[in-house]
C-alpha positions in Angstrom: 126.7 40.0 31.1 125.1 41.1 34.3 128.3 40.6 36.3 130.3 42.3 33.7 128.0 45.2 34.2 128.2 45.2 38.0 132.0 45.1 37.8 132.2 48.0 35.2 129.9 49.9 37.5 132.1 49.2 40.6 135.2 50.1 38.7 133.7 53.5 37.7 132.6 54.3 41.3 136.1 53.4 42.5 137.8 55.6 39.9 135.4 58.5 40.7 136.2 58.1 44.4 140.0 58.1 43.5 139.2 61.3 41.7 137.3 63.0 44.5 140.0 61.8 47.0 142.8 63.3 44.6 140.8 66.5 44.3 140.2 66.9 48.0 143.9 66.3 48.6 144.9 69.1 46.1 142.3 71.4 47.6 143.9 70.8 51.0 147.2 71.4 49.8 146.3 74.5 48.1 144.8 75.9 51.3 148.1 75.3 53.1 150.2 77.2 50.5 151.1 80.9 50.9 153.2 83.5 48.9 156.8 83.6 50.0 156.5 87.2 49.7 154.5 87.3 52.9 157.6 86.3 54.8 159.9 88.3 52.7 158.2 91.6 53.7 158.4 90.8 57.4 162.2 91.1 57.1 162.4 94.7 55.4 162.1 96.7 58.6 164.5 94.7 60.8 167.0 94.5 58.0 167.1 98.3 57.5 167.2 98.9 61.1 170.1 96.6 61.6 171.8 98.2 58.5 171.4 101.7 60.2 172.6 100.5 63.6 175.9 98.9 61.8 176.6 102.2 59.6 175.7 100.5 56.5 173.5 100.9 53.5 171.7 98.1 51.8 169.2 98.0 48.8 167.0 94.8 49.0 165.4 93.4 45.9 162.6 90.8 46.0 161.9 88.7 43.2 159.3 85.8 42.7 157.2 87.0 45.9 154.1 85.2 44.4 155.8 81.7 44.6 153.9 79.7 46.9 155.3 77.4 49.8 153.7 75.2 52.4 152.5 77.5 55.3 154.1 75.1 57.9 157.6 75.5 56.1 157.3 79.3 55.9 156.2 79.6 59.5 159.1 77.2 60.8 161.7 78.7 58.5 160.9 82.4 59.2 163.6 82.5 61.9 166.3 80.9 59.8 165.3 83.2 56.9 165.8 86.2 59.0 169.1 84.9 60.3 170.5 84.6 56.8 169.4 88.2 56.0 171.0 89.4 59.3 174.1 87.7 58.8 174.4 89.0 55.2 174.1 92.5 56.5 176.4 92.1 59.5 179.2 89.9 58.3 179.1 90.0 54.4 178.0 93.6 53.3 181.0 96.0 53.8 180.6 99.7 55.2 180.1 102.3 52.3 183.7 103.5 52.4 185.1 100.0 52.3 182.8 99.2 49.3 183.7 102.2 47.4 187.5 101.5 47.8 186.7 98.0 46.1 184.8 99.9 43.2 181.2 98.7 44.5 178.2 100.9 45.0 178.1 102.5 48.6 175.1 100.4 49.3 175.2 96.7 49.6 173.0 94.8 47.3 170.7 92.1 48.7 168.4 89.9 46.7 165.6 87.5 48.0 164.2 85.5 45.4 161.8 82.4 45.1 160.9 80.2 42.1 159.5 76.9 41.2 161.4 74.5 39.1 159.7 71.1 38.5 158.3 69.7 41.7 160.8 71.9 44.0 160.7 75.4 45.2 163.9 77.5 45.6 164.5 80.3 47.9 167.7 82.2 47.4 169.5 84.9 49.5 172.1 86.6 47.5 174.6 89.5 48.5 177.3 91.3 46.8 179.5 91.4 49.9 182.9 90.1 51.0 182.1 86.4 50.1 183.2 83.6 52.3 187.0 83.6 52.9 188.1 80.0 52.1 191.5 80.6 53.9 189.9 81.9 57.1 187.4 79.1 57.2 190.1 76.4 56.7 192.2 77.9 59.4 189.4 78.1 61.9 188.4 74.5 61.1 191.8 73.2 61.8 192.0 75.2 65.0 188.8 73.4 66.0 190.2 70.1 64.9 187.4 69.7 62.4 190.0 68.9 59.6 193.5 68.0 59.4 196.1 70.8 58.7 197.2 70.6 55.0 194.0 69.0 53.9 192.9 69.6 50.3 189.2 70.6 50.2 186.9 71.5 47.3 185.1 74.9 47.5 181.8 72.9 48.5 183.7 71.1 51.2 184.9 74.3 52.7 181.5 75.8 52.7 180.1 73.0 54.3 182.5 73.7 57.4 180.3 76.7 58.4 177.3 74.5 59.1 179.2 72.8 62.1 177.5 73.8 65.5 179.0 77.2 66.8 181.5 77.7 63.9 182.3 81.3 63.2 185.1 83.1 61.5 184.4 86.2 63.5 187.0 87.2 66.1 184.4 88.7 68.2 181.0 86.7 68.2 177.7 88.7 69.1 174.2 87.6 68.7 174.4 88.9 65.1 178.1 88.5 64.0 179.8 85.7 62.4 178.4 83.9 59.2 178.6 80.7 60.9 176.6 81.5 64.2 173.4 79.6 64.0 174.1 78.2 60.6 173.9 74.7 61.9 170.2 75.4 63.2 169.5 76.8 59.7 170.5 73.6 57.9 168.8 71.4 60.4 165.5 73.0 60.1 165.8 73.0 56.2 166.5 69.3 56.4 163.5 68.7 58.8 161.4 69.6 55.9 163.2 67.4 53.4 165.0 70.4 51.9 168.6 71.2 51.2 170.9 74.1 51.3 173.8 75.0 49.0 176.3 77.8 49.0 177.8 79.7 46.1 180.4 82.2 47.0 183.1 84.3 45.3 185.6 86.3 47.5 184.7 90.0 47.4 181.8 89.3 45.0 179.3 88.0 47.3 177.6 84.9 48.4 174.2 83.1 47.5 172.5 80.7 49.9 170.0 78.4 47.9 167.3 76.6 49.9 165.2 74.2 48.0 162.1 72.2 49.2 
């Protein structure tokens, strides 16, 4: 009976220590979490300055700003986040007159959103611009010998091509032009945090880049 009591007491102490350790770990994790909105707001001024410089108009909508993400991830991905936003303004969003010819609002619509689903956090960059031109991407990929001429690819496989280092559909590449410039770096940094990036795009309707962690 005495041994049983000692074992039971020991088990209780082990369980208690386990609970304390879990609570401590949860506490540490919480101190590392920050709202995604903090990094979203950093982009507003540079985004509007770039649009002005390019003679474009943009309306930027934020959603899910309170969604929390590990501070290390947010710090490391600030530059890739900004890159996606700059590319949307430079390469995807049309100038007001072109948008009006297409029956769109003069100002390009960009939406940055974050949300949690299960154990994952999703961050989306959505624009209502030109969308990815599959024909142009395939043509450039053939020129660079990334694929064989005449290859039949699914939309997701075509989108994946823009993540090749240095890949761009822009005729003149600058530090901001070309959807593909730097996209390989964006993908690499997302993957370093065990994340993934997916693309949804429809020509002349826009594109959505979905990052998940």
